C-alpha positions as CSV (number, residue, x, y, z in Angstrom):
1,M,-0.1,-0.2,0.2
2,A,2.9,2.3,1.3
3,D,4.5,1.3,-2.9
4,E,1.3,2.2,-4.1
5,R,0.5,6.1,-2.4
6,A,4.3,7.0,-3.1
7,E,3.3,5.9,-6.8
8,D,-0.2,8.3,-7.2
9,R,2.2,11.3,-5.6
10,G,4.8,10.8,-9.1
11,E,7.6,9.5,-7.0
12,T,10.0,6.9,-5.4
13,R,10.1,5.7,-1.9
14,A,13.0,6.8,-1.5
15,Q,12.1,10.3,-2.3
16,R,9.3,10.3,-0.5
17,L,11.6,8.8,2.5
18,A,14.0,11.7,1.5
19,R,10.9,14.5,2.2
20,F,10.8,13.1,5.6
21,Q,14.1,13.8,6.9
22,P,14.6,14.8,10.5
23,A,16.5,18.7,10.8
24,S,20.1,17.8,11.1
25,G,22.3,19.1,13.9
26,M,25.0,19.8,12.1
27,A,23.5,22.3,10.1
28,T,21.0,24.1,12.4
29,P,21.5,23.5,16.3
30,R,19.5,21.3,18.2
31,F,17.9,24.0,20.9
32,S,17.1,26.8,18.0
33,G,13.8,26.4,16.0
34,L,10.2,25.3,16.4
35,A,10.5,22.0,18.8
36,S,8.7,18.9,17.0
37,F,9.8,15.2,18.2
38,M,13.0,14.2,17.0
39,R,12.8,17.1,14.8
40,L,10.4,15.9,12.3
41,P,8.4,17.6,10.0
42,V,5.5,18.9,11.5
43,L,2.1,18.0,9.1
44,A,-1.3,18.3,9.4
45,P,-3.1,14.6,10.2
46,A,-5.2,15.2,6.8
47,E,-2.1,16.2,4.9
48,A,-0.3,12.9,6.6
49,A,-3.0,11.0,5.4
50,G,-3.3,12.1,2.0
51,A,-0.7,13.9,-0.3
52,G,2.1,13.7,2.4
53,R,1.8,10.2,2.8
54,A,3.3,9.9,6.5
55,E,3.9,6.4,7.4
56,I,4.8,6.7,11.4
57,G,2.8,9.5,12.8
58,L,4.3,11.2,16.1
59,I,1.1,12.5,17.6
60,G,0.7,14.4,21.6
61,I,-2.3,14.0,23.3
62,P,-2.1,16.7,26.5
63,F,-4.6,15.3,28.7
64,D,-4.6,14.0,32.0
65,G,-7.8,14.8,33.2
66,A,-8.2,11.5,34.2
67,T,-6.1,10.7,36.6
68,T,-6.9,9.7,39.6
69,G,-3.2,10.7,41.4
70,R,-0.9,13.6,40.8
71,P,-1.7,15.8,37.8
72,G,0.7,16.7,35.0
73,A,0.8,14.5,32.4
74,R,-1.0,17.2,30.0
75,L,2.8,18.7,30.2
76,G,4.0,15.8,28.9
77,P,4.3,15.6,25.0
78,R,5.4,18.8,25.0
79,A,8.0,18.1,26.8
80,V,9.3,15.5,25.4
81,R,9.3,17.2,22.6
82,E,11.3,19.7,23.8
83,A,13.8,16.7,25.0
84,S,13.3,14.5,21.9
85,T,15.5,17.3,19.8
86,G,18.7,15.9,21.3
87,T,18.0,12.4,19.3
88,R,19.7,12.1,16.8
89,A,19.4,9.3,13.7
90,L,20.5,5.9,14.3
91,N,20.6,3.6,17.0
92,H,23.9,2.9,18.0
93,V,23.2,-0.7,19.3
94,T,21.0,-2.4,16.7
95,G,21.9,-0.1,14.0
96,V,18.5,1.3,13.3
97,A,17.9,4.5,11.4
98,P,14.4,4.6,11.3
99,Y,13.9,7.5,9.0
100,A,15.2,5.7,6.3
101,L,12.7,2.9,6.9
102,A,9.9,5.1,7.6
103,A,8.1,8.3,6.6
104,C,7.9,9.4,10.1
105,A,6.2,13.0,11.2
106,D,4.6,14.9,14.1
107,L,0.8,15.8,13.3
108,G,0.8,17.8,16.3
109,D,-1.5,17.5,18.8
110,V,-5.2,15.9,19.5
111,P,-7.6,18.7,20.4
112,V,-8.6,17.6,23.9
113,N,-11.3,19.4,26.6
114,P,-9.2,18.9,29.5
115,V,-12.2,19.2,31.5
116,D,-14.5,16.5,30.0
117,A,-13.2,13.1,29.6
118,A,-16.1,11.6,27.9
119,E,-15.8,13.7,24.9
120,T,-12.0,13.8,24.7
121,D,-12.5,10.1,24.8
122,Q,-14.8,10.7,21.5
123,R,-12.1,13.0,20.0
124,I,-8.9,11.3,20.5
125,E,-10.7,7.9,18.5
126,A,-11.9,9.9,15.7
127,F,-8.8,11.6,15.4
128,Y,-6.8,8.1,15.1
129,R,-9.6,6.3,12.8
130,P,-8.9,8.0,9.5
131,L,-5.0,7.2,10.8
132,A,-5.9,3.9,10.8
133,Q,-7.9,3.9,7.7
134,A,-4.5,5.1,5.3
135,G,-2.5,2.8,7.5
136,I,-0.8,5.1,9.0
137,V,1.4,3.8,12.8
138,P,0.9,6.1,15.7
139,L,3.4,7.0,18.2
140,T,1.4,8.0,20.7
141,V,3.0,10.5,24.0
142,G,0.6,11.3,26.9
143,G,-0.6,12.4,28.6
144,D,-2.5,9.8,31.2
145,H,-3.3,6.2,30.9
146,F,-6.9,6.7,30.1
147,V,-5.7,8.3,26.5
148,T,-4.5,4.2,25.0
149,Y,-8.2,2.8,25.3
150,P,-9.9,5.6,22.7
151,V,-6.5,4.8,20.4
152,L,-6.8,1.1,21.1
153,R,-10.7,1.3,20.2
154,A,-9.5,2.8,16.8
155,L,-6.6,0.9,15.7
156,G,-8.4,-2.6,16.9
157,A,-12.0,-1.7,14.9
158,A,-11.1,-3.9,12.0
159,R,-9.9,-6.7,14.3
160,P,-8.9,-7.3,18.4
161,L,-4.9,-6.6,18.9
162,G,-2.2,-7.8,21.0
163,L,-1.0,-5.9,23.8
164,I,2.9,-5.6,25.5
165,H,2.0,-3.6,28.3
166,I,4.9,-2.3,30.1
167,D,4.1,-0.5,33.3
168,A,4.3,-0.5,37.2
169,H,0.1,-1.2,37.2
170,S,-2.2,-3.3,35.9
171,D,-5.0,-0.4,34.7
172,T,-7.3,-3.1,34.5
173,D,-9.4,-1.9,37.3
174,D,-13.5,-1.6,36.6
175,A,-14.2,1.6,38.1
176,Q,-12.7,4.4,41.0
177,Y,-14.1,7.1,42.8
178,D,-18.0,7.7,42.2
179,G,-18.1,4.5,39.7
180,S,-15.6,6.6,36.7
181,R,-15.0,4.1,34.0
182,L,-13.1,6.4,32.4
183,T,-10.0,7.2,34.3
184,H,-6.0,5.9,33.5
185,G,-6.7,2.9,35.9
186,T,-9.3,0.9,33.4
187,P,-7.9,1.5,30.5
188,F,-6.8,-1.6,29.1
189,R,-10.1,-3.6,30.8
190,R,-12.4,-1.2,28.4
191,A,-10.6,-2.6,26.2
192,V,-11.1,-6.2,26.3
193,E,-14.7,-5.2,26.8
194,A,-14.9,-3.2,23.4
195,G,-13.5,-6.3,22.0
196,V,-10.4,-3.9,20.5
197,L,-8.1,-6.3,22.4
198,D,-7.4,-9.9,22.5
199,P,-6.6,-10.5,26.8
200,R,-5.0,-14.0,25.7
201,R,-2.2,-12.0,23.5
202,C,-1.9,-9.8,26.2
203,I,1.3,-9.0,28.6
204,Q,2.1,-7.0,31.0
205,I,5.8,-6.0,32.7
206,G,7.4,-5.0,35.5
207,L,4.1,-4.9,38.0
208,R,4.5,-3.7,41.5
209,G,3.5,-2.1,44.7
210,S,0.0,-2.3,46.2
211,M,-3.5,-2.2,44.8
212,D,-6.7,-0.9,45.7
213,A,-8.3,-4.7,45.3
214,A,-7.8,-8.0,44.2
215,D,-10.1,-7.7,41.5
216,E,-7.7,-5.2,39.2
217,R,-5.2,-8.8,39.3
218,D,-7.9,-11.0,39.4
219,W,-10.1,-10.2,36.7
220,A,-7.2,-9.9,33.8
221,L,-5.9,-13.0,35.1
222,A,-9.6,-14.9,34.3
223,Q,-9.7,-13.0,30.8
224,G,-6.4,-15.1,29.8
225,M,-3.7,-11.7,30.4
226,R,-0.2,-12.5,31.4
227,L,0.8,-10.4,33.9
228,L,4.5,-10.4,35.3
229,A,5.3,-8.7,38.4
230,M,8.7,-6.6,38.3
231,E,10.0,-9.9,40.3
232,E,9.7,-12.3,38.3
233,V,11.3,-9.6,36.1
234,C,14.2,-9.9,38.0
235,A,14.6,-13.6,39.1
236,R,13.8,-14.4,35.2
237,G,15.9,-11.5,33.7
238,L,15.2,-9.3,30.3
239,P,16.3,-12.1,27.4
240,E,13.7,-14.2,29.2
241,V,10.8,-11.6,29.4
242,A,11.5,-10.5,26.2
243,A,10.9,-14.1,24.7
244,E,8.0,-14.5,27.0
245,A,6.2,-11.3,25.7
246,R,6.9,-12.1,22.2
247,A,5.5,-15.7,22.4
248,V,1.6,-13.8,23.9
249,A,1.9,-11.4,21.6
250,G,2.5,-13.9,18.9
251,D,2.6,-12.9,14.9
252,G,-0.7,-10.7,14.9
253,P,-1.0,-7.2,14.9
254,T,0.8,-6.2,18.4
255,Y,0.2,-3.0,20.2
256,L,3.0,-1.4,22.5
257,S,2.1,0.7,25.8
258,F,4.8,2.3,28.0
259,D,4.2,3.8,31.1
260,I,6.8,6.0,31.9
261,D,6.0,4.8,36.0
262,A,7.5,1.3,35.1
263,L,10.8,3.0,35.3
264,D,11.6,3.6,39.0
265,P,11.5,6.8,40.1
266,A,15.3,7.1,40.8
267,F,15.0,7.7,36.8
268,A,11.1,9.0,36.4
269,P,10.6,11.0,39.2
270,G,7.8,13.1,37.1
271,T,4.8,10.8,36.9
272,G,1.2,11.2,38.2
273,T,1.6,7.6,40.4
274,P,5.4,6.4,41.4
275,E,6.1,3.1,42.1
276,I,9.9,2.3,43.9
277,G,11.2,-0.8,42.7
278,G,11.2,-0.1,38.7
279,F,13.3,-0.4,36.0
280,T,16.1,1.4,35.5
281,T,16.5,3.3,32.0
282,R,19.1,0.8,30.9
283,E,16.9,-2.7,31.3
284,A,13.4,-0.4,29.8
285,L,16.1,-0.1,27.2
286,H,17.4,-3.5,26.6
287,L,13.5,-4.7,26.9
288,L,12.7,-2.8,24.2
289,R,15.4,-3.9,22.0
290,G,14.1,-7.2,22.6
291,L,10.6,-6.5,20.9
292,R,12.4,-6.9,17.3
293,G,10.7,-8.4,14.7
294,L,7.1,-8.4,16.0
295,D,3.9,-6.6,14.6
296,L,3.9,-3.5,16.0
297,V,0.8,-1.8,14.5
298,G,1.4,1.4,16.9
299,A,2.7,2.8,20.5
300,D,2.6,5.0,23.2
301,V,4.9,6.6,25.9
302,V,2.3,8.2,29.0
303,E,2.4,9.5,32.3
304,V,5.0,12.3,31.9
305,A,3.8,14.6,34.1
306,P,7.3,17.3,33.9
307,S,6.0,19.1,36.6
308,L,7.1,17.2,39.2
309,D,11.0,16.7,37.6
310,P,12.2,20.2,37.4
311,A,15.5,18.7,36.3
312,G,14.3,17.2,33.5
313,I,15.4,13.2,33.5
314,T,11.9,11.7,33.3
315,A,11.2,13.5,30.1
316,L,14.5,13.2,28.9
317,A,13.7,8.9,29.2
318,G,10.3,9.3,27.7
319,A,12.2,11.1,24.1
320,G,14.9,8.1,25.0
321,I,12.1,5.3,24.8
322,A,9.8,7.1,22.4
323,F,12.7,7.3,19.9
324,E,13.6,3.2,21.4
325,I,10.3,2.2,19.5
326,L,10.2,4.5,16.7
327,C,13.3,1.9,15.7
328,L,10.7,-1.0,16.1
329,L,7.9,0.3,15.0
330,A,10.2,1.9,11.7
331,E,11.8,-1.4,11.3
332,G,8.1,-3.5,11.3
333,V,6.8,-0.7,8.7
334,A,10.3,-1.5,6.5
335,A,9.2,-5.3,6.2
336,R,5.7,-4.4,5.5
337,Q,6.9,-3.2,2.2
338,P,6.1,-5.1,-1.3
339,A,9.3,-6.9,-2.2
340,A,11.2,-5.7,-4.9
């Protein structure tokens, strides 16, 4: 499909990729100009799905109206954009050059309603549906974890997705406080109920800390989801955990969701619900690199709350993780290209 769209524009794939390169730090300083994700070109969603022909869209969802703890994740996309201007073009470990593999662009922010979760839920789905129909793979920066649910509805409308979820929390509560069912603690329960996630192809990695009630865990297990507590991750080691994640996800379309609170608060203090005993940033990168080759159709990095971290190390971690995930998505886009 991607090559056909390039031909519609009268250009080769190589010419199209050349239009989507990030601004070089050797041409203009990385601290100059308007900040975009990875210094990529900025396109309106309609342009990216039409004449622009983007293949990966980086999108911000500046919403934290469904958080039950410390607010601030609404400022995450802006902070991660700023921090991401320091990323370069080549992954020094895997050798992946994402911008040579896929046409990537910053598609701006979803126009959220900061005081209305239900309306924002509909706005997010409406924003992502045409992108999904155009075959654009989204990489989202939130925002609290609630935002993943409407994204999954858009991407999983045609068939249920698998899920690799890296987080301190399962986010499979039924409701919180006064019975609210749209919170950052409920997205994956709602997605399974909506039929857009296949629970037998879902794995949650790094869970730890206390819970409000056992139902959060018990419900997920009853659906067939695989839950890996941080203690099990430490006992088994990252290569084995990555291998199990690959086995659970299988060959089908899969979504990757990374909550920044998967990291220990020593490495990411700027988040709404920090839990001690988490991943180091180095461990997180190693885990992500173990997921190469999966059929990833979308991903997100959520819960970066920069106002809770004046030093900016959480946003820096979010940007680095987003780049690592972008490398995975770009390899997937390239692998789906028809043979020459």
